[in-house]
N, C-alpha and C positions, 0 to 999 in steps of 0.2 A: 826780485828774482822769483820769490815764492809765488807771487800772484801770477806771473807769466807762466810758471810751471802748471799752476792750477787751471788757468784758462786753456792752456794747450791740452791738458788732460781732459777737460770738459769737452773741447771741440772733437778730440779723437773719439771719446765715448759717444758723443752725439752722432758723429758720422757713422760709427759702427752700428749704433742703434737704428738709424734711419735706413742704412743699406740692408741691414738684417731684416728689418720689418718689410721692406719692399720685396727683397729676394725671397725671404722665408715665407711671408704671407701669400705672395703670388704663386710661388711654386708649391706650397702646401696644397693649394687647390688642385694642382695637377696630380697629386697623389690619388685623388678620387677619379681623375680622368686622364689616365696615362697617355692617351692619343694626343693630348695637348702639349706634350713634352717636346715636340719637334723643334719649335722655335728656341726655347731656352737651351736645349742640348746643342743645336747647331751653332749658337753663339759661343759656346764653350770650346768648340772644336776648331783647331787651326792646323792646316797641313801645307807646308811649303813645297816648292819644287825641289827635288833632291839635287844636291851639288857635289862636286868633287871636294872633299873636305880632308883636313889633316887628322881628324879624329871623329870616331863615333862614340857618343857618350850614352850609356844605358842607365837611366835613372832607377833607383831602387823602387820596389813595389811591382807586383805582377812579373816576377823574373822570367818565367817561361815565355809569356807573350812578347815581352819587350826584347828578350835575347833573340828570339826567332826573327824579329824585325831587324835587329842589328846584323844578324847573320846574312839576311837577304841583301842589306845594303852593302855589306862587305863583299858578297859574292858578285854583286853588280860592278865591283871595282871602284866604288865611290870613295873608299878610304882603305888604308892599309893598317889601321890601328883601331882597336875597340877598347874603351875604358869602361870597366864594370864598377859599379858602386855597391859595396856589400849591403846585404839586407839587414834590417834591424835585428837585435837579438830575439830569439824565439824561446820563450820560457817553456813551452811544451816540448820542444826538441831537447832542451836541457834535462827535462824530467825523464825522457826516454833514454838518454845517455846514462842517467843514474841507474836505470833498470838493466843496463847492459847492451842497449842498442849501439851500434857503431856509428861514430860521426863520419859522414862522407869525407873522403880525402880531398875532394874538390867541391866547391859550391856548384849548385845546379846550373847556373849560368855558364860557367866555364865548361862543365861537362857537355852541355848542349853545343857549345862552339866547337869543342874538340871532336865530338861525334859527327859534326857537320863538315869536318875537314878544315876548320880554321886552325892554323898553326899557333902553338902557344906563344911564339915570338910576336904574334900580332895582338895578343891579349895583355892588358894591364889592369891593375886594380888600385882603387884608392885604399888607404890603409884601414879605414873604418867607416861605418855608416855615419852619415852626417846629420841624421835626425829629421830634417824636412827639406823641402826644395830650396829654401833660402840657404841652408847650410850646405847643401850639395853644390849650389852655384858658387859659393865662396871656395869650396874645396877644389872644384874644377877650375876656377879662376887661377888658383895657385899652381895647379898642375899645368894649365895652358901657358902660364908665364914661364915656368921652369922648362918646358919642352918646346917653346916658341910656336904654339898652336895658333893659327890665324883663322881657322874655320872649323865648325863643329856641326855634325849631324846629331841632333838631340832626339833620342828615342824616348817618348813620353807615353802616358795613357791617352786615349782619345778624348775623354771628357776633361781631363786636366791639362790638355795641351796649350790652350790660350794662356792660362795662368803660369804654367811651368816655363814656357818659352819666354813670356814677358819678364819673369824673374831673372832668367839667364841673360836676356838681352840687357837688362838694367845693370846686372852685375859684371858683364863682360862687354862693355860698349865698343871695344876695339876688335872684337872677335865676331866674325860672321856666323850667325846661328841659323841653321835650317831646321825647322820644326818637323819632326817625323813621328806622328802618333802611330803606335803599333796597329797593324791590320789584323792581328791575331786575337784581338779582344772584342768579343761580340757585345752589342748593346741591346739588352732586352728592355723594351718599353713597358715596365711594370711599376708597381708601387715602390719597390726597392730602388729603382732608378730615380724616382722622384726624390727620395731621401739623399741619394748620392748627389744629385744636381743641387739640391738645397745646400748641402755641405760644401760643395764646390764654390757656390756663389758667396757663401759666408767666408770661405778662405780668400776669395778674391777681394772681398771688402776689407778684410784684415790686412792683406798684402798692400792694398792701396794706401792705407794710412801708416804702413810700416810697423805693425805690431805682431806680425806672424812671419 
């Protein structure tokens, strides 16, 4: 049993090492030549045709850009319910609260929706941040089972859309997932984008072998 565990660990590490070397080495070169990023970026991005869905799910991260996209999908009449995933704890915000700054009564995502005319009855929240996309998929899976959700419009980041939607489809095989990367997030082809792309490929490698 121990030998099997060791061999499995070695295979996982070898796979991660190889994929990291290929993705990181090749994409690091694009840091010097940002115009070469078009191909690697295009592969990371997936957008499905919008569908009539039982739920719009807004993944945590970039709350303004993703919430605006969810608002637009709601306004198009594609779903009557939006599920917000809380943002991770912000240590800087906690420090400001200690200094006397007031904590907003509503998270910014909810404030955007309400200001856009979306009724509070159409907005729901997960109880807490799930840590990463895999955790979010498990939390949404439980929510979907409880509320008999059969289809989801999944609002993601553009560059993370392929990975994030793949994780959700794997976690919710009986739920139809329509991948909807936000159109409110601009992609600047510069050296910072190269680092973002490298990081995304590394996450994909880790997800492939199930360690992230």
